C-alpha positions in Angstrom: 6.5 -16.5 0.3 6.8 -13.4 -2.5 8.6 -10.7 -0.6 9.7 -7.5 -1.8 10.7 -3.9 -0.7 11.2 -0.5 -2.5 12.7 2.9 -1.3 12.1 5.8 -2.8 12.4 9.7 -2.3 9.5 11.7 -3.0 9.6 15.6 -3.2 6.6 16.4 -1.1 6.0 16.5 2.7 5.4 13.7 5.1 2.3 14.3 6.3 0.8 14.6 2.5 2.4 11.2 1.8 1.0 9.5 5.0 -2.7 11.0 3.9 -2.0 9.7 0.2 -1.4 6.2 1.6 -4.2 6.3 4.0 -6.6 7.2 1.5 -7.8 4.0 0.3 -10.9 4.9 -1.2 -8.8 6.7 -4.1 -6.6 3.8 -4.9 -8.7 2.7 -7.8 -7.9 6.2 -9.6 -4.2 5.7 -9.9 -3.0 2.0 -8.2 -2.3 -0.6 -10.8 -4.9 -3.6 -10.9 -6.6 -2.0 -7.8 -10.3 -2.1 -9.4 -12.2 -1.1 -6.2 -11.5 0.0 -2.4 -13.9 0.4 0.1 -13.5 1.6 3.7 -15.6 0.1 6.5 -14.2 1.6 9.7 -11.9 4.4 10.5 -10.6 5.5 14.4 -8.5 7.3 15.9 -7.2 6.0 18.9 -4.0 8.1 20.5 -1.0 8.0 18.3 -3.2 5.3 16.0 -5.2 5.8 13.4 -6.9 2.5 12.7 -9.0 1.3 9.2 -10.5 -1.7 8.2 -10.7 -1.6 4.4 -11.2 -3.9 1.5 -9.2 -3.5 -1.8 -10.5 -5.4 -5.0 -7.5 -6.1 -7.5 -7.2 -8.0 -10.6 -6.4 -7.8 -14.3 -9.1 -9.1 -17.0 -11.3 -12.2 -16.0 -8.8 -12.2 -12.6 -10.0 -10.3 -9.4 -10.4 -10.8 -6.0 -11.2 -8.9 -3.1 -9.4 -8.8 0.3 -9.6 -7.5 3.6 -7.1 -5.4 5.4 -6.2 -4.5 9.0 -4.5 -0.6 8.5 -2.5 0.8 11.3 -1.0 4.2 11.2 1.3 4.8 14.0 2.1 8.7 14.3 5.1 8.5 16.6 6.6 5.8 14.2 5.7 7.1 11.2 4.8 3.7 10.1 1.8 2.2 8.1 1.3 -1.5 8.3 -1.1 -3.6 6.7 -2.4 -7.3 7.9 -4.6 -9.1 5.8 -7.7 -10.0 7.8 -9.7 -12.0 4.9 -10.0 -12.8 1.4 -7.8 -15.2 -1.2 -4.6 -14.5 0.9 -2.9 -17.1 3.2 -0.9 -14.4 4.3 -0.4 -10.4 3.8 1.7 -8.1 5.8 3.4 -4.9 4.2 4.8 -1.7 6.0 5.3 1.5 5.1 7.6 3.8 6.7 7.9 7.8 6.0 11.6 9.7 6.7 11.8 13.3 6.4 14.4 13.9 4.4 16.1 17.5 3.1 14.5 17.2 -0.5 11.2 15.6 0.6 10.4 12.1 2.1 11.9 9.1 2.0 9.4 6.1 1.8 10.5 2.5 2.4 7.9 -0.3 1.9 8.0 -3.9 2.3 5.5 -6.7 1.4 5.6 -10.5 2.1 2.5 -12.5 1.4 1.4 -16.1 0.2 -1.6 -16.6 -2.1 -3.7 -19.8 -1.7 -3.3 -20.8 -5.2 0.0 -22.6 -5.3 0.3 -21.8 -9.1 -0.5 -18.2 -8.6 2.1 -17.9 -6.0 5.0 -19.0 -8.1 3.9 -16.9 -11.0 3.9 -13.8 -8.4 7.1 -14.3 -7.1 8.9 -14.4 -10.3 7.0 -10.7 -11.4 6.5 -9.2 -7.9 9.3 -6.8 -7.8 8.3 -5.5 -11.2 4.8 -5.3 -9.3 6.1 -3.9 -6.8 7.9 -1.0 -8.5 5.3 0.0 -10.7 2.9 0.4 -7.9 5.6 2.6 -5.8 5.7 4.3 -9.4 1.7 5.0 -9.5 2.2 6.5 -5.6 5.1 8.8 -6.7 3.3 10.0 -9.8 0.3 10.9 -7.5 2.1 12.6 -4.7 4.1 14.8 -7.2 0.8 15.5 -9.4 -1.0 16.5 -6.2 1.8 18.0 -4.2 4.3 18.6 -6.5 6.7 21.7 -5.3 4.9 22.3 -1.8 
């Protein structure tokens, strides 16, 4: 299964970054290969924010939509995403946000498996590059929206 992780220091406050990651419907505006996003449910339950959402990812003639269960734990400053429908056999990713004197440090890990074995091999070879591009997009978006705040 492709697995990758990225760590970044972004010059904005933790709450702003969390809000940016949880604003799933805006992903098509700045996340590479994200063509559409739809939130079906968003509930607050104590220290948790629970979201059910679809993301449509693709390039050229290839595109797929997958449904995710997104859970933000306010106490742990983590967002955990689990696949609950679509073309993936397995998807788990975790965002961890940590205050830093120069902004916020983010740690992002992902591990997934695509049903199509050939695509799985291709994705494994290029996945860290793709994840870095996605992290770049979030960092650029945060700096555009919140730079020097």
